[in-house]
ROMAR-562094 format. One record per residue (C-alpha): x, y, z; residue number from 0. Coordinates in Angstrom, 3 decimals, decimal comma, padded with zeros to 6 digits, m for minus. Layout:
BEGIN
site X X&Y Y&Z Z&k NUM
...
//
This chain:
BEGIN
site X 063,015&Y m078,550&Z m128,984&k 0
site X 060,268&Y m079,407&Z m126,988&k 1
site X 060,154&Y m078,167&Z m123,412&k 2
site X 057,597&Y m080,597&Z m121,980&k 3
site X 056,029&Y m081,557&Z m118,645&k 4
site X 057,877&Y m080,963&Z m115,387&k 5
site X 058,673&Y m083,968&Z m113,277&k 6
site X 056,228&Y m084,453&Z m110,436&k 7
site X 058,662&Y m085,111&Z m107,644&k 8
site X 058,972&Y m084,076&Z m104,004&k 9
site X 060,302&Y m080,560&Z m103,677&k 10
site X 063,415&Y m080,072&Z m101,590&k 11
site X 063,037&Y m078,363&Z m098,214&k 12
site X 064,105&Y m074,731&Z m098,231&k 13
site X 067,098&Y m073,645&Z m096,205&k 14
site X 067,017&Y m070,518&Z m094,086&k 15
site X 069,492&Y m068,981&Z m096,527&k 16
site X 067,242&Y m069,612&Z m099,499&k 17
site X 064,248&Y m068,105&Z m097,722&k 18
site X 066,273&Y m065,061&Z m096,788&k 19
site X 067,530&Y m064,730&Z m100,352&k 20
site X 064,024&Y m064,783&Z m101,766&k 21
site X 063,171&Y m061,948&Z m099,405&k 22
site X 066,241&Y m060,106&Z m100,663&k 23
site X 065,094&Y m060,347&Z m104,275&k 24
site X 061,849&Y m058,630&Z m103,455&k 25
site X 063,671&Y m055,930&Z m101,507&k 26
site X 066,297&Y m055,449&Z m104,226&k 27
site X 063,913&Y m055,384&Z m107,131&k 28
site X 061,071&Y m053,435&Z m105,674&k 29
site X 063,077&Y m050,253&Z m105,400&k 30
site X 062,172&Y m049,849&Z m109,068&k 31
site X 058,955&Y m047,909&Z m109,700&k 32
site X 057,941&Y m050,600&Z m112,164&k 33
site X 057,953&Y m053,201&Z m109,421&k 34
site X 055,513&Y m051,486&Z m107,099&k 35
site X 052,578&Y m053,846&Z m106,859&k 36
site X 050,532&Y m051,148&Z m105,265&k 37
site X 050,404&Y m049,390&Z m108,626&k 38
site X 048,599&Y m052,260&Z m110,326&k 39
site X 045,126&Y m051,271&Z m111,468&k 40
site X 042,037&Y m052,798&Z m112,960&k 41
site X 042,109&Y m052,789&Z m116,740&k 42
site X 040,225&Y m049,734&Z m118,032&k 43
site X 037,466&Y m050,290&Z m120,554&k 44
site X 038,770&Y m050,325&Z m124,103&k 45
site X 042,286&Y m051,552&Z m123,245&k 46
site X 043,074&Y m054,600&Z m125,429&k 47
site X 043,863&Y m057,906&Z m123,741&k 48
site X 046,434&Y m060,338&Z m125,149&k 49
site X 047,587&Y m063,690&Z m123,791&k 50
site X 051,014&Y m065,345&Z m123,585&k 51
site X 051,402&Y m069,082&Z m122,960&k 52
site X 054,621&Y m070,043&Z m121,211&k 53
site X 056,146&Y m073,096&Z m119,558&k 54
site X 058,847&Y m073,382&Z m116,943&k 55
site X 062,238&Y m073,041&Z m118,600&k 56
site X 065,017&Y m070,600&Z m117,641&k 57
site X 064,421&Y m067,761&Z m120,089&k 58
site X 060,642&Y m068,276&Z m120,166&k 59
site X 060,161&Y m068,365&Z m116,404&k 60
site X 061,247&Y m064,715&Z m116,606&k 61
site X 057,601&Y m063,893&Z m117,323&k 62
site X 056,428&Y m065,693&Z m114,196&k 63
site X 059,020&Y m063,830&Z m112,134&k 64
site X 057,929&Y m060,540&Z m113,726&k 65
site X 054,411&Y m061,198&Z m112,451&k 66
site X 055,631&Y m062,185&Z m108,983&k 67
site X 057,635&Y m058,996&Z m108,470&k 68
site X 054,991&Y m056,730&Z m109,994&k 69
site X 056,630&Y m055,693&Z m113,256&k 70
site X 053,459&Y m056,925&Z m114,951&k 71
site X 050,222&Y m058,377&Z m113,656&k 72
site X 049,574&Y m061,636&Z m115,474&k 73
site X 045,933&Y m061,788&Z m114,387&k 74
site X 043,463&Y m060,754&Z m117,044&k 75
site X 041,661&Y m057,604&Z m115,974&k 76
site X 044,567&Y m056,209&Z m113,946&k 77
site X 047,543&Y m054,200&Z m115,130&k 78
site X 051,084&Y m053,703&Z m113,898&k 79
site X 053,392&Y m050,762&Z m114,726&k 80
site X 054,770&Y m052,111&Z m118,012&k 81
site X 051,255&Y m052,920&Z m119,231&k 82
site X 050,109&Y m049,405&Z m118,405&k 83
site X 053,172&Y m047,992&Z m120,127&k 84
site X 052,257&Y m049,744&Z m123,393&k 85
site X 048,463&Y m049,615&Z m123,006&k 86
site X 047,781&Y m053,366&Z m123,079&k 87
site X 046,657&Y m056,027&Z m120,624&k 88
site X 048,854&Y m059,165&Z m120,633&k 89
site X 047,203&Y m062,403&Z m119,511&k 90
site X 049,784&Y m065,070&Z m118,677&k 91
site X 048,868&Y m068,716&Z m119,260&k 92
site X 051,308&Y m071,049&Z m117,527&k 93
site X 051,186&Y m074,645&Z m118,743&k 94
site X 053,374&Y m077,597&Z m119,634&k 95
site X 055,309&Y m077,139&Z m122,849&k 96
site X 053,224&Y m079,502&Z m124,936&k 97
site X 050,080&Y m077,733&Z m123,744&k 98
site X 051,584&Y m074,398&Z m124,827&k 99
site X 052,158&Y m075,776&Z m128,313&k 100
site X 048,606&Y m077,108&Z m128,498&k 101
site X 047,081&Y m073,860&Z m127,192&k 102
site X 049,051&Y m071,800&Z m129,659&k 103
site X 048,261&Y m074,023&Z m132,640&k 104
site X 044,562&Y m073,958&Z m131,693&k 105
site X 044,537&Y m070,134&Z m131,411&k 106
site X 043,739&Y m070,320&Z m127,699&k 107
site X 046,425&Y m067,732&Z m126,955&k 108
site X 047,921&Y m064,832&Z m128,870&k 109
site X 051,540&Y m065,728&Z m128,230&k 110
site X 053,629&Y m068,573&Z m126,868&k 111
site X 057,154&Y m069,322&Z m125,740&k 112
site X 058,312&Y m071,850&Z m128,355&k 113
site X 061,636&Y m072,785&Z m129,939&k 114
site X 062,658&Y m072,142&Z m133,522&k 115
site X 061,895&Y m075,800&Z m134,233&k 116
site X 058,608&Y m076,194&Z m132,398&k 117
site X 056,856&Y m073,234&Z m134,012&k 118
site X 057,193&Y m074,710&Z m137,498&k 119
site X 054,252&Y m077,124&Z m137,345&k 120
site X 051,791&Y m074,605&Z m135,797&k 121
site X 052,833&Y m072,012&Z m138,382&k 122
site X 051,470&Y m074,220&Z m141,162&k 123
site X 048,015&Y m073,430&Z m139,810&k 124
site X 048,638&Y m070,088&Z m138,133&k 125
site X 050,999&Y m067,499&Z m139,597&k 126
site X 053,527&Y m066,721&Z m136,901&k 127
site X 056,189&Y m064,163&Z m136,100&k 128
site X 059,268&Y m064,614&Z m133,919&k 129
site X 059,528&Y m061,262&Z m132,152&k 130
site X 062,117&Y m062,075&Z m129,485&k 131
site X 064,891&Y m064,613&Z m128,951&k 132
site X 065,197&Y m065,306&Z m125,226&k 133
site X 068,037&Y m067,845&Z m125,050&k 134
site X 069,898&Y m070,640&Z m126,782&k 135
site X 070,758&Y m074,087&Z m125,455&k 136
site X 074,471&Y m074,482&Z m124,817&k 137
site X 074,616&Y m077,637&Z m122,734&k 138
site X 071,043&Y m077,532&Z m121,455&k 139
site X 070,126&Y m080,561&Z m123,624&k 140
site X 072,250&Y m083,658&Z m123,022&k 141
site X 072,626&Y m087,436&Z m123,210&k 142
site X 073,050&Y m088,906&Z m119,721&k 143
site X 074,223&Y m092,503&Z m119,286&k 144
site X 075,017&Y m095,004&Z m116,546&k 145
site X 078,813&Y m094,691&Z m116,622&k 146
site X 079,244&Y m098,220&Z m115,298&k 147
site X 077,457&Y m099,684&Z m118,324&k 148
site X 078,066&Y m097,223&Z m121,170&k 149
site X 081,503&Y m095,736&Z m121,642&k 150
site X 081,503&Y m094,945&Z m125,377&k 151
site X 079,022&Y m093,992&Z m128,063&k 152
site X 079,235&Y m097,333&Z m129,904&k 153
site X 077,847&Y m099,044&Z m126,800&k 154
site X 074,578&Y m097,181&Z m127,373&k 155
site X 073,857&Y m099,289&Z m130,448&k 156
site X 070,906&Y m101,580&Z m129,863&k 157
site X 070,037&Y m099,977&Z m126,521&k 158
site X 066,945&Y m097,888&Z m125,869&k 159
site X 067,838&Y m094,230&Z m125,526&k 160
site X 064,825&Y m092,580&Z m123,912&k 161
site X 063,659&Y m089,085&Z m124,771&k 162
site X 060,819&Y m087,176&Z m126,358&k 163
site X 060,552&Y m087,961&Z m130,057&k 164
site X 059,998&Y m085,244&Z m132,668&k 165
site X 061,485&Y m082,660&Z m130,332&k 166
site X 064,805&Y m080,971&Z m129,727&k 167
site X 065,814&Y m084,024&Z m127,685&k 168
site X 065,690&Y m086,208&Z m130,773&k 169
site X 067,290&Y m083,420&Z m132,796&k 170
site X 070,163&Y m083,089&Z m130,312&k 171
site X 070,656&Y m086,874&Z m130,277&k 172
site X 070,632&Y m087,230&Z m134,067&k 173
site X 072,936&Y m084,275&Z m134,665&k 174
site X 075,476&Y m085,501&Z m132,114&k 175
site X 075,484&Y m088,937&Z m133,752&k 176
site X 075,997&Y m087,295&Z m137,134&k 177
site X 078,948&Y m085,283&Z m135,873&k 178
site X 080,593&Y m088,502&Z m134,644&k 179
site X 080,046&Y m090,356&Z m137,905&k 180
site X 077,384&Y m092,620&Z m136,399&k 181
site X 074,333&Y m093,709&Z m138,366&k 182
site X 071,063&Y m092,730&Z m136,733&k 183
site X 069,506&Y m095,959&Z m138,068&k 184
site X 071,872&Y m097,982&Z m135,840&k 185
site X 070,408&Y m096,421&Z m132,713&k 186
site X 067,054&Y m096,695&Z m130,927&k 187
site X 065,657&Y m093,362&Z m129,800&k 188
site X 062,638&Y m094,449&Z m127,749&k 189
site X 059,770&Y m092,066&Z m127,080&k 190
site X 059,263&Y m091,057&Z m123,445&k 191
site X 058,330&Y m087,891&Z m121,608&k 192
site X 061,543&Y m086,262&Z m120,335&k 193
site X 060,295&Y m086,036&Z m116,760&k 194
site X 059,346&Y m089,710&Z m116,719&k 195
site X 062,622&Y m090,710&Z m118,410&k 196
site X 064,662&Y m088,728&Z m115,899&k 197
site X 062,771&Y m090,225&Z m112,962&k 198
site X 063,209&Y m093,787&Z m114,273&k 199
site X 066,943&Y m093,195&Z m114,689&k 200
site X 067,256&Y m091,607&Z m111,247&k 201
site X 065,493&Y m094,589&Z m109,690&k 202
site X 067,792&Y m097,004&Z m111,566&k 203
site X 064,945&Y m098,873&Z m113,196&k 204
site X 066,039&Y m101,830&Z m115,280&k 205
site X 066,750&Y m100,970&Z m118,904&k 206
site X 067,080&Y m097,235&Z m118,359&k 207
site X 070,763&Y m096,757&Z m119,040&k 208
site X 070,602&Y m093,727&Z m121,357&k 209
site X 068,313&Y m090,702&Z m121,579&k 210
site X 068,274&Y m087,444&Z m123,538&k 211
site X 066,621&Y m084,649&Z m121,549&k 212
site X 066,840&Y m080,894&Z m120,970&k 213
site X 067,194&Y m078,759&Z m117,858&k 214
site X 066,064&Y m078,978&Z m115,114&k 215
site X 066,092&Y m082,752&Z m115,720&k 216
site X 069,793&Y m082,738&Z m116,664&k 217
site X 070,959&Y m081,068&Z m113,459&k 218
site X 068,492&Y m082,882&Z m111,220&k 219
site X 069,509&Y m086,259&Z m112,636&k 220
site X 073,236&Y m085,619&Z m112,281&k 221
site X 072,684&Y m084,371&Z m108,727&k 222
site X 070,766&Y m087,520&Z m107,769&k 223
site X 072,948&Y m090,151&Z m109,460&k 224
site X 076,691&Y m090,034&Z m108,872&k 225
site X 077,094&Y m092,851&Z m111,402&k 226
site X 075,291&Y m090,847&Z m114,068&k 227
site X 077,266&Y m088,708&Z m116,489&k 228
site X 076,980&Y m086,815&Z m119,751&k 229
site X 078,548&Y m089,175&Z m122,278&k 230
site X 081,764&Y m087,986&Z m123,894&k 231
site X 083,435&Y m089,120&Z m127,095&k 232
site X 087,038&Y m090,286&Z m127,451&k 233
site X 088,147&Y m086,672&Z m127,731&k 234
site X 086,493&Y m085,723&Z m124,465&k 235
site X 083,734&Y m083,735&Z m126,147&k 236
site X 080,307&Y m083,966&Z m124,495&k 237
site X 077,234&Y m085,439&Z m126,153&k 238
site X 075,109&Y m082,332&Z m125,639&k 239
site X 073,943&Y m079,103&Z m127,240&k 240
site X 077,345&Y m077,418&Z m126,939&k 241
site X 078,209&Y m079,465&Z m130,040&k 242
site X 075,401&Y m077,824&Z m132,035&k 243
site X 075,741&Y m074,190&Z m130,930&k 244
site X 072,961&Y m071,851&Z m131,934&k 245
site X 070,703&Y m074,559&Z m133,380&k 246
site X 068,216&Y m074,676&Z m130,491&k 247
site X 066,837&Y m071,171&Z m129,927&k 248
site X 064,160&Y m070,291&Z m127,379&k 249
site X 061,824&Y m067,539&Z m128,561&k 250
site X 058,523&Y m065,717&Z m128,145&k 251
site X 056,196&Y m066,332&Z m131,087&k 252
site X 053,089&Y m064,237&Z m131,833&k 253
site X 050,344&Y m064,998&Z m134,338&k 254
site X 050,191&Y m062,559&Z m137,237&k 255
site X 046,446&Y m062,127&Z m136,687&k 256
site X 047,130&Y m061,000&Z m133,116&k 257
site X 049,783&Y m058,536&Z m134,232&k 258
site X 047,285&Y m057,122&Z m136,719&k 259
site X 044,716&Y m056,390&Z m133,992&k 260
site X 044,533&Y m052,937&Z m132,370&k 261
site X 047,270&Y m052,924&Z m129,746&k 262
site X 049,092&Y m055,898&Z m131,274&k 263
site X 052,357&Y m054,044&Z m131,770&k 264
site X 052,163&Y m052,590&Z m128,259&k 265
site X 051,609&Y m056,104&Z m126,882&k 266
site X 054,789&Y m057,306&Z m128,595&k 267
site X 056,703&Y m054,327&Z m127,201&k 268
site X 055,363&Y m054,930&Z m123,691&k 269
site X 056,490&Y m058,564&Z m123,799&k 270
site X 059,939&Y m057,480&Z m124,967&k 271
site X 060,099&Y m054,756&Z m122,309&k 272
site X 059,205&Y m057,299&Z m119,616&k 273
site X 061,943&Y m059,698&Z m120,699&k 274
site X 064,704&Y m057,103&Z m120,831&k 275
site X 063,654&Y m055,562&Z m117,520&k 276
site X 064,210&Y m058,869&Z m115,728&k 277
site X 067,420&Y m059,470&Z m117,708&k 278
site X 068,818&Y m056,192&Z m116,411&k 279
site X 068,287&Y m057,435&Z m112,874&k 280
site X 070,146&Y m060,650&Z m113,695&k 281
site X 073,038&Y m058,697&Z m115,205&k 282
site X 073,232&Y m056,181&Z m112,344&k 283
site X 075,713&Y m057,414&Z m109,672&k 284
site X 073,556&Y m055,839&Z m106,966&k 285
site X 070,493&Y m057,946&Z m107,854&k 286
site X 072,073&Y m060,859&Z m109,750&k 287
site X 071,999&Y m063,488&Z m106,994&k 288
site X 068,565&Y m062,589&Z m105,689&k 289
site X 067,034&Y m062,538&Z m109,171&k 290
site X 068,477&Y m065,950&Z m110,050&k 291
site X 067,047&Y m067,375&Z m106,845&k 292
site X 063,629&Y m065,953&Z m107,730&k 293
site X 063,970&Y m067,372&Z m111,232&k 294
site X 064,946&Y m070,756&Z m109,780&k 295
site X 061,797&Y m070,722&Z m107,690&k 296
site X 059,723&Y m070,444&Z m110,857&k 297
site X 061,960&Y m072,643&Z m112,974&k 298
site X 062,329&Y m075,779&Z m110,885&k 299
site X 063,086&Y m075,006&Z m107,265&k 300
site X 066,810&Y m074,866&Z m108,025&k 301
site X 069,189&Y m073,067&Z m105,663&k 302
site X 071,628&Y m070,286&Z m106,560&k 303
site X 074,532&Y m072,616&Z m107,342&k 304
site X 072,408&Y m074,664&Z m109,735&k 305
site X 070,960&Y m071,553&Z m111,348&k 306
site X 074,466&Y m070,224&Z m112,025&k 307
site X 075,034&Y m073,429&Z m114,012&k 308
site X 071,653&Y m073,089&Z m115,704&k 309
site X 072,408&Y m069,650&Z m117,137&k 310
site X 075,735&Y m070,907&Z m118,474&k 311
site X 073,964&Y m073,763&Z m120,244&k 312
site X 071,045&Y m071,596&Z m121,364&k 313
site X 072,608&Y m068,436&Z m122,735&k 314
site X 070,205&Y m065,491&Z m122,517&k 315
site X 069,877&Y m062,919&Z m125,285&k 316
site X 069,744&Y m060,326&Z m122,566&k 317
site X 070,136&Y m057,162&Z m124,676&k 318
site X 068,176&Y m055,692&Z m127,599&k 319
site X 071,376&Y m055,560&Z m129,643&k 320
site X 071,864&Y m059,336&Z m129,370&k 321
site X 068,195&Y m059,956&Z m130,159&k 322
site X 068,216&Y m057,772&Z m133,262&k 323
site X 071,345&Y m059,438&Z m134,641&k 324
site X 069,804&Y m062,883&Z m134,373&k 325
site X 066,437&Y m061,795&Z m135,767&k 326
site X 067,986&Y m060,363&Z m138,907&k 327
site X 069,094&Y m063,910&Z m139,685&k 328
site X 072,322&Y m062,902&Z m141,396&k 329
site X 074,603&Y m062,508&Z m138,406&k 330
site X 074,778&Y m064,849&Z m135,455&k 331
site X 074,236&Y m063,005&Z m132,203&k 332
site X 076,635&Y m063,435&Z m129,317&k 333
site X 074,387&Y m063,905&Z m126,261&k 334
site X 077,027&Y m062,465&Z m123,922&k 335
site X 080,106&Y m060,401&Z m124,637&k 336
site X 083,047&Y m062,680&Z m125,318&k 337
site X 080,869&Y m065,737&Z m125,918&k 338
site X 081,123&Y m066,463&Z m129,613&k 339
site X 079,469&Y m069,850&Z m129,867&k 340
site X 079,155&Y m070,226&Z m133,650&k 341
site X 080,048&Y m068,517&Z m136,869&k 342
site X 076,975&Y m069,769&Z m138,724&k 343
site X 074,124&Y m067,425&Z m139,527&k 344
site X 070,646&Y m068,134&Z m138,216&k 345
site X 069,392&Y m068,422&Z m141,795&k 346
site X 071,867&Y m071,217&Z m142,497&k 347
site X 070,980&Y m072,957&Z m139,247&k 348
site X 067,282&Y m072,857&Z m140,072&k 349
site X 067,904&Y m074,640&Z m143,394&k 350
site X 069,344&Y m077,545&Z m141,391&k 351
site X 066,511&Y m077,468&Z m138,839&k 352
site X 063,868&Y m077,473&Z m141,577&k 353
site X 065,515&Y m080,437&Z m143,315&k 354
site X 065,541&Y m082,393&Z m140,065&k 355
site X 061,881&Y m081,647&Z m139,356&k 356
site X 060,857&Y m082,835&Z m142,814&k 357
site X 062,985&Y m085,989&Z m142,748&k 358
site X 061,662&Y m086,957&Z m139,320&k 359
site X 058,045&Y m086,135&Z m140,247&k 360
site X 057,761&Y m083,461&Z m137,588&k 361
site X 056,171&Y m081,299&Z m140,261&k 362
site X 054,308&Y m082,624&Z m143,333&k 363
site X 056,067&Y m079,936&Z m145,341&k 364
site X 058,445&Y m077,113&Z m144,575&k 365
site X 056,708&Y m073,783&Z m143,918&k 366
site X 057,944&Y m070,779&Z m145,848&k 367
site X 060,278&Y m068,586&Z m143,792&k 368
site X 061,049&Y m064,914&Z m144,151&k 369
site X 063,181&Y m062,330&Z m142,404&k 370
site X 062,146&Y m058,731&Z m141,811&k 371
site X 058,863&Y m056,932&Z m141,224&k 372
site X 055,541&Y m057,744&Z m142,861&k 373
site X 056,158&Y m055,696&Z m145,989&k 374
site X 059,556&Y m057,361&Z m146,485&k 375
site X 058,132&Y m060,890&Z m146,233&k 376
site X 054,335&Y m060,616&Z m146,632&k 377
site X 053,399&Y m064,146&Z m147,672&k 378
site X 055,552&Y m066,424&Z m145,502&k 379
site X 054,140&Y m068,682&Z m142,793&k 380
site X 056,865&Y m067,988&Z m140,231&k 381
site X 058,625&Y m064,644&Z m140,081&k 382
site X 061,660&Y m063,708&Z m138,010&k 383
site X 061,170&Y m060,002&Z m137,377&k 384
site X 063,538&Y m057,577&Z m135,583&k 385
site X 061,209&Y m054,574&Z m136,000&k 386
site X 059,412&Y m055,141&Z m132,692&k 387
site X 062,616&Y m055,022&Z m130,657&k 388
site X 063,443&Y m051,777&Z m132,472&k 389
site X 059,954&Y m050,453&Z m131,671&k 390
site X 060,539&Y m051,288&Z m128,004&k 391
site X 063,780&Y m049,306&Z m128,132&k 392
site X 061,926&Y m046,312&Z m129,589&k 393
site X 059,392&Y m046,404&Z m126,742&k 394
site X 055,606&Y m045,920&Z m126,752&k 395
site X 054,405&Y m043,594&Z m129,495&k 396
site X 051,962&Y m040,918&Z m128,411&k 397
//
């Protein structure tokens, strides 16, 4: 699932309420000792430096927010409270999603925010470990159509459906066709950057009657075109990622070579600590609204109302317990209490994802996958490992 380039469009003017709310988030969050920017220090000599590449997407923009409110300092050579707690310096590298994939594959960063699907190709060249699930798409990827021209799925046949090929957009499209008994060969999934596709649809350019994109493009497009809609089948079920629950998982991936360096384990723990610290602010009623507004600022300039929709469509794995369950592979994690989205295990889901990637030539061959720590799965190319979340729970070891 490829989270690629943001649309370059004119940002909406801020309302007085939004400005006030952003001020509230700083006031609400900074009562925590960890958020005191005045406690940031220059990195002492001998402290290891590790880098994380991230792009703007709901559960990945958490790291940008963490820097903004002082939980960490994403500048190399400076440390925030969580970095000092774990004894590592985290250098954040914000980029478009495709650039994050390229940087990670080329070993230009230690870790990257990538999906369960998009890490597979880089792992063929660079052994990788999924240390943290951050969210799963549950409506955040969708097929949007001109409702005046396309009213049913069969009308898509022969038409260009624009979206980013060899990504979760194509995966979401193909899987939804499969579930409706449609042949993928009867449809034309046409390669286009999601930002460009969304903009062309919003501007009603000729020939752009159907697009498959992810948030923020989904919400922005529906907000700008009243005649745009997420296509539904004859049973009223939407053509989106709610139909394939748990198959698109957003994660933090770290190279095995980076984990093996001095401080590698502490780096993983610091990343995990950062994520859950911000999640606690989202889950706390006292700071919920203000934190979502701050997250929207980093994500795509979305307001509180839109961000409430975003977190329903992008379910966060906001607790260590949920993260560990998913990372074991055997039991599907429920992102939020009472939200059982699928009964399939992550291991079973990954078999399907791997088959898709091979059949669509996203990977030349399927990388070997293992579950557990390094001694449990020493020779695999991509490992899904819950031990780092458990190490975070145990705290820094003296």
